[in-house]
N, C-alpha and C positions, 0 to 999 in steps of 0.2 A: 504494500500500500504506500502510495506517495501522496503527501499533502503539500500544497504549494500556497504560500501566502507572501505578502510583502513584509518587509522588515517590521516587526511589531513596534519598534520604538522610533521608526523613521518618520520624519515629517516630509511630505511631498515637496519637491522643488517648485518655485514659482512657475506658472504656465509660460511666462515670457522668457524663461531661461534660454538663452541662445544655444546652449549645448544640447538642449532637449530637441530642438528643431533641426539641428545639423544632421545631414544625411549619414555621417559616419559616427554619430553619437551612439555608443554601445547600449545605452539604456541604464536604468537604475536597477540595483540588485533585488533579488527576491529571496525568500526563505522556503526551504522544502524539508520534508522529513521522509525518510525511507525506513520502514519497519520490517520489510520482507525482502531484504537483500539476498538471502539464501544461506542455508546452513549446510547444504550437502558438500562433501569433500570433492574438490576439483584439482586437477594437476596445475600447479603453479608454473606459469610460463616465465621465461627469462628473455630479456630483450636481445641479448647477444649470443645466447646458446640454447640449443634445443633441450639438452639434458645436462643439468649442472652437476659438478662434483663426480666425475667418473674416471679420471686418469690418475694412475698411481705415480710413484716417484720416478721410475725409470722411463716410462712412456712420456711423461711430462718433460723430463730432462732431455730425452732424445729429440723432441720437437724443437726446443730452444737450443739444445746442445749442438745440433747440426748447423745451426746458424752461427753460433759463436766459435765453434771449433773449425768451421770452414775458413775462418779468417787466417788461421795459422798457415794456410797454403800460400798466402801472399804477403802477410804482414812482416815476416822475417826479412824479406828482401827490402821492403819499404823502410823498416827500422835501420837496416844496414846502410841504406842509401844516405840517410841523414845523420846517423850516429856513428857509422863506421864500426870500429871494434868495440865501441861502447853499447852496441845494440842490445846485448843481454842485460846490461844494467837498465837501459831504458825500458825493456820489457818487464823486468822485475819491478820497476817503479809503477808500471801500469797495473801489475797484479796487486800491488799494495793499495792503489787507489780503488781497484775493484773490490778489495776486502772491505773498505769503508762503505762502499755502496751496497754491500749485502744487507746491512741493517737498515739503510736508507730506504731501499725498495721493500724490505720485509715489513717495516713499520707501516708504510702506505698500504701494502697489499693485505695486511691483517686488519687494518682499520677500514679500508674501502675495498673489500674483495669483489671488485667488479671489473669486467674487461675494459680495455681502453688505454691502459698505461698512463702516460703524462696527461693525455686529454681527460681521462677520468678524474685524476686527482685535482687538476685545475678546475674542472667543471664543478666539483663539489667544494672548492675552497675559494674560487675567484669568480669572475664573470664568464659568461659563455663566449664572449669575444676573445678573451685572453686564452681560454682553453682551445678555441678554434685555431689560433696561431700556433699553439703547440702541436695540434693535429696536422697542420700544414707542414711543419718541420718533420713530423713522423712520416708523412706521405713521401716527402722528398728523401728521407732516409730509406724508405722501402724501395723507391725508384733506384737510388744509388746501389742498394744491396743487390737488387735483381740484375742490374747492368754489370756491376763489378763481378758478381758471382758467375754470371753467364759468360762474360769475357774470359775470366780466369779458367773456367771449365773448358772452353774451346782451346785455350792455349795448352792445357794439359792433354786435351784430346788430340792435338796435333802430333803428340808423341806416339799415338796409336794410329793416326791417319796422316801420313806425311803429305804436305802440300795443302792442308785444309785451309780454305779462305776464312780467316778468323772473324772478320767483321760480319760477313754474310752468315757464317755459321752461328755467330752470337745472336743475330736477329732471328735466325731460324729457330734457335733454342727458345728464345723469348716468345716467339709466335707459337711454338709447339705447346708451351705451358699455358698460353692464353687460350688455345683451343681446348686443352684438357680441362681447364677450369670452367670454360663455357659449357662443356659437356658434363660438368658436375663431378669431375675426378679431383677431389681436394686431398689434402694431406691426411694420410692414414697413420695413426700412431704406431701400428704394428710395423708398417714399412719404414717409418722414421726410426724406430728402435733398431731394426735390422741394419739400416745404413749407418746409424750412430755407432753401434757395436763394431761393425766392420771398419769404420773410420778410426776408432780408438785402437783397434788391433793393428791397423796399418801404421799408425803413428808409432806405436810401441815397437813393431817389427823394424820400422825404419831406424829408430834410435839405436836399437841393439845391433842391427845388421851393419850399420856404418861405423859403429864405435871402434872396432879394431882398426879400420883404415884411418879413422880420425886420430887415434892414438899413435899409429905408426907415422903419421905425417903432422905431428903436433908442432913441428917447426913452422908450418903454415900459420898456425894460430899466433905464434910469436911474431912472425913477420907482419901479420895483420894488426897485431896490437901495437907494433912500433910504427905503423903507418901514420904519417903526419896529417893532422886535420886542421883546416883553416879555422881560426877562431878559438881553438883550444878545446879541452875536454868538456868544460861546462856548457859551452855553446852546442857542442855535439849532443850531449845528453839532453839538453833542453829541447832541441828540435827533434831528436830521435824519440824522446818521450811523447812529444806532441803528435808526431806522425804515427807512433806505435799504439796510440789510443784506439786506432782503427781495429786493433786486435781484440777488443772486447765488445765490438759491435755485435748485437744479437742478445746482449745481456738483458735488454729491456723487453725482449719478445715474450718471456714467461708471463710478464704482467698483462700482456694483451690477450691471454686466454686463461686467466686465473679462475674464471667461473667453471671451466671444464676440469679443474683439478680437485682432487679429494681434499678435505680439510687437513691442514698441516703440511701439505705437499709443497706449496709455493716457496717457503724459506729453504726447503731442502734442494729445490732446483737451483736456487741462487748459490747455495753452498757448493753443489756439484760443478756448476759452471765455473765458479771461481777456482776450485781445485784443479780442474783440467787446464785452464789457462795458465795458472801459476806454475804448473809442472811442465807442460809441453812447450810453451812459447820460449822461455829462456833456454831450455835444453836444446831445442832445435836450432836456436840462434848460435849457441856455442859450437854445436856440431858443424853447422854451416861454415863458421869462421875457421874451424879446424880442417875442413875438407877443401875449401876453395879460397883463392885469393879474393880480396874485396872487389876487385874489378870484375871478376867472374860472377860474384853474387849479384852485383848491381846491374850486370849486363843481361841477366836472364831472370828478372823479377817475376814474370808471369807464371813460370813453371819451375821455380827454384827447387822444391822438394823432389820433383822427378829427377832433376839434374843431380841432386845430392844422392839419390838412390843409384843413379847410373855410375857416378864416380866412386861411391862408397861400397857398392856390392855388385853392380852389373846391370845388364839390360832387364833381367827378370824383375828386379825391384823398381826400376824406372817404370815398367809397364804396370806393375801392381799399384804403385803410387798414382799413376795417371788414371787408372780405372777408378780407384777410390776417390780421387779428386773430382772426376766428372760426376760421380754419383752424389757426393756430399754437397758439391757446389750447385748441382741441379736441384737438390733438396732445398738449398737456401733460396733458389729462385722460386720454387713452389711455395715456400713459406712466405715470401714477399707477396705473391699473388693472393694467398689466403689472408694474410694480415691486412693488406691494403683494402681488400674487398670488405672485410669486417669493419674496419675503421671508417671507410667512406659510407658504408650502409648506416653506421651509427650516426655519423654527421648529417646524413640526409634525413634520417628519422628525427634528428634534433633540429632539422630545417636550417642547417648551416650550409648545405650544398643543395643544388637543384633536385627536385623530386623525381626528375626523369631518370636519375641514376638508380632509383629503386625499382625500375621496370624489370620484370623477369621474362625470359623467353618461355614459350608455351610448352616446349618439349622437355626441357631439363630444369626449369624454374631457377635458373641462375641469373645473376645480375650482369648481363652481357655488356652493358654500356660502361660499367665500372672497369671491367676486365679489358675491354678494347681501348678505353681511354688510357689505362695504365700502360698497356703495350705501346701505344703511340708515344707516350711521354718517355718510356724507356728507349725506344728506337731513336727519338730525337736527341736525347742526351748522349747516346752512343755516337751519333753522327757528329755532334758538337765536339766531343772529346776525342773522336777518331780512335777509340779504344785505348787511349793513353791511361795506363794503370795509375800513374801518379796523380793525374788530374781527377780521375774517377775516385781514387782514394781520398784526395783532398776535399772534394765536394761531399763525399760520403761522411768523412770525419767531421766536417763542420756541422752538417745536419745532425749527425748522431750525438755529437758533444752538446749541441744546443738542446736536444731533447733530454739528454742526461742531466744537464744543468737545470733545466726546468723541473725535472723530477725532484732534484734536491730542493729547489725553491718550493715545490709543492709540499715536500715534507715539512719544511719550516712553517708554511702557512697552515698545514694540518696541526702542528703543535700549537700555533698561536690561536687559530680560529676554531679548531675542532678538538680542543684539549680534553673534552669530556668523552669523546668517542673512544670506546674500548678497543684495545689492540693487544696482540699477544707479544709483540716485540717492539722495543723502543730504541731508536738510535740516539746516542748522546749528542748534545749540542756541539761539542768540539769535533766529533767525527763528521757530522753533517756539514759544518762550516769548512772543515778541511777538505772534504770531498768536493764541495762546490768550488773552493779556491783552486784545487788541482784541475778540475774540469775547465774552469775559466782560463787558467794558465795554458792548458793544452789548446784551447780554442784560439787564444791569442797567438800561440806558436804556429798553428796551422794557417792563420791569416797572414802572418809574416813570411811563412815559407814561400807562398806564391799568391800574391794579391789577385792575380788573374783568376784563380779558382773561385774567389769570392764573387766575381761577376757572374760566373756560371751558376753558382749557388743562388745568388739574389734573383737572377732571371727566372728561375723556376719557383723559388719561394714566393716572390712577389706576385707571380702569375696566379699561384694557388690562393694567396691571401686576397688578391683582387676579386676572385670569384666569390670567396666567403664574404668579403666586404659588400659586394653587390647584393648578396642574399640578405644581409642585415639591413641594407639601405633600400630594399626594393619598394617598400611602402612609400618612402620619401621620393623615390624615383617616379613611381606611378603618380604621386600627387603633382610632381613637377610636370609630367607629361599631360596630366589633366588640366593644369593651369595653362600650359602652352596651347593645348587644343582649343581652349575657350578663346584664346587670342587669335590664333591663326585660322581657325575654322568658323569664326563668328558669322561669316557670310554664307557658309554652307550649313544652315541651321539644322536640317534633318541629319546630315552626316555627323555633325558635332554632337547632337543629342545621343545618337546611337553609340558613338565612340566614347563619350563621357560615361554613359551607362555601363559600358563594358569595363572601363577603368574602375568605376565605383564597385562593380561586382567583384573584380579581382582583389581590390583592397578589402572589401567586406569578407571575402573568403579567407584571406590571410589573417585578418584581425578577429574573425569570428570563432576560431578554434579556442578551446578553453584549456586552462591548466588548473591543477588541483593542489591545494595546500592543506595538509591534514594537521589541524590545530589541536594542541593538547589542552589549551585553556583559553581564556578570554583576554589575555594580556595585550594592551594596546600597542606597546613597542613591537611585540612579536608580529601582530597583524599588520602594522605599518611597514615593518621590514619586508614582509612577504609581498605586499603591494609594490613597494619600491623595487624589489628584485625583479618582479615580472615586468614592470614598466621599463627597466633599464636593460634587461637581458632577453626578453621575449617579444615577439611581434604580435602576440595575442592581446586582445582587449577584454578577455573574460577570465576572471579568477573565481574559482569556486572554493570557498573555505569549507572543509569537511570536518566535522567533529563526531567521533564515535562515542556511544554511551551504552551502558548495560541497563541502568535505571534512569528514569527521567530526572530524578533528583540529583543525578551526577552532572547534568548539563550546567555549565558555568552560567550564572544568572545574568551577567552583562555581555554575553557573547554576541547576541543579535544586535544589541544597541551599539556595541563597539564596531562591529562590522559595518553597520549602517553609517556610522560616523566616518570610517575610513572610505567607504563607498562615495560619500559626498565630498570628501577632501580631494579625491582623484576622479574627476568626472570622465577622464579619458579611459578609465578602466571600470568595467562592470564587475562588481564583487557580489557573488551570491553566497548564501549560507545553506549548507546541506547537513542536516542531522541524520546520522545513520545509526540505527540500533544494531549493536553487535560488538563483539570483542575484537579490538585491533589486532591484526596479525596478517601473515601471508595469505590466508584464505580470504579474509575480508578485502584485502587489497586486490586480489584476483577477481573476486565477484564485483567489486566496485569498478575496476577497469573495464570489465565486460559490460556491465550495466550502462555505464556512462560513455562507453566507446572512447576512452581516453588512454593512450599508451602510457606505460609506467614511467617512461622517461619524461613525462609531463605531469608527474605526481611528485610532490615535494614534502619533506618532513623537516623538522628541526633536528639538531644534533642530539642523538640519544645519549643517555648516561650509561655508566657501566652496569646499571641495574636493568637496562632494557632487556626484555626476555627473548628478543629475536635478533638474529644476525642480520646485518644490512643486506648481505647477499641473498638471504631467503625471501626478501621482499621483491626480488625480480627486476631491479633496475630503478627503484625509487631514488630520487636525488636529495641531497642535503643542501639547504640554502641558508642556514644560520646556525 
């Protein structure tokens, strides 16, 4: 049963109020009561995942581990190019920074166990606009991941297929995975685990197989160590460390599918990724410097590990490493497609990107426009860079470090703004600030290495940001078009009327969607904050304040009066009151979302305390706004 009334304590506005006669005035709020929302148990749906909490430690580690461990196939050469013989030191410093980020990510993940990474944490701690900028950086990071991984995979494949045209083969690999994703073949955790275990086995065999040769030719290491470096050791370590931060790209990927992981798994994936990077990257760097002169290392950066296998143990190991590299790097390309599809879908659902991207094909129900657009961007950046590993690595590292730095900033905001939110792990203030300082230092280093790389980065980042900006400003743009049409089409009265009506319809459709804030009490500052948040972050003009109760005596006495007051303070926003009989929880949220046809990413709550009986993840994507 639904009862609808006007606000009981509201006094109607004067009839001559100009806002009430305006065509885009959303109207004054009403009050409703729902007493039959439903008590039957239904499956709680999640915004970003079909079935939540299903992956264990090893499968989760494999999915993100393939991404981060694939970087060792090219980061050793990049670190040696800038740090020379100090490359192992630079890679060890990178592992130390990653150790700090373990708790930074774990605190955010246990406090906000929702998919989306940096976009998710900033969405729940700052404005939607700022979160969208983080998402744009993440998209650029995915683009660079896919291109760099595909390019490196084809360089390793050239050891198996002599004369392979690298650029064409790279575009072909990117196109192949675009088709696979359009046909609905996404990443399987079982396949990812198989590739991951084979890759770890390959790296282990490589290290032990080349060790005798490296020991026998240890004079090469001494010669490399005595190699003079312009600017001295400190400069070499600084730039080597900055470039070597590329070796931990992929660490953020676990946060992008946290809802698919079993409880308690996420911090373990972070620990496992750190351990693998801390062990293999410095060891492989030392072995490379023991096997090959610096000139040889920097001359073949695209397939260095295969070359190490050839020199250290023979053709058999070169072929083995090349096969493994093609597999794991192809897995990183697939991860990029899956990751960017999920992120762009989420941004489109949040109306930060055009809704056309949500269109699904009829035969496989996949988001083909997202996949095809991603392929086009990857092909374009490959053409701009011409397959230059250092340029690709520079763009990738700038994007990745920016995302990582924003994650640290998100952790700080979480501590300051969401201090009451329960979390299983807490990063200390010194560790968070040190991690952010190290990331910022590496970011500056990458910019100084080659300022030209920044231009390529800005070209793609600003393009993505411009699209998001247009989405946020589309109502203002439509109003501008409407005003211009009244000036230029005033002589074409009929045409102007029809065009104006179409523009008004578009604006009404954008503004007419509603968002829901579930209020715990009738506190005026809380209600005012909710209204301001919607006005500043959403393009909706309807806010429905929902209060759940078990007994009518539990309803706050001033709730309706205070909502009516806020409604009249902000005439550009219609604020309705909805009283719902039932006990707050995942089932009530699910029933409410279905009854009102409002997606959960447009349902907000205040920050719960540590006595809150439900986990945030169990609510299926409900956002925090205060």
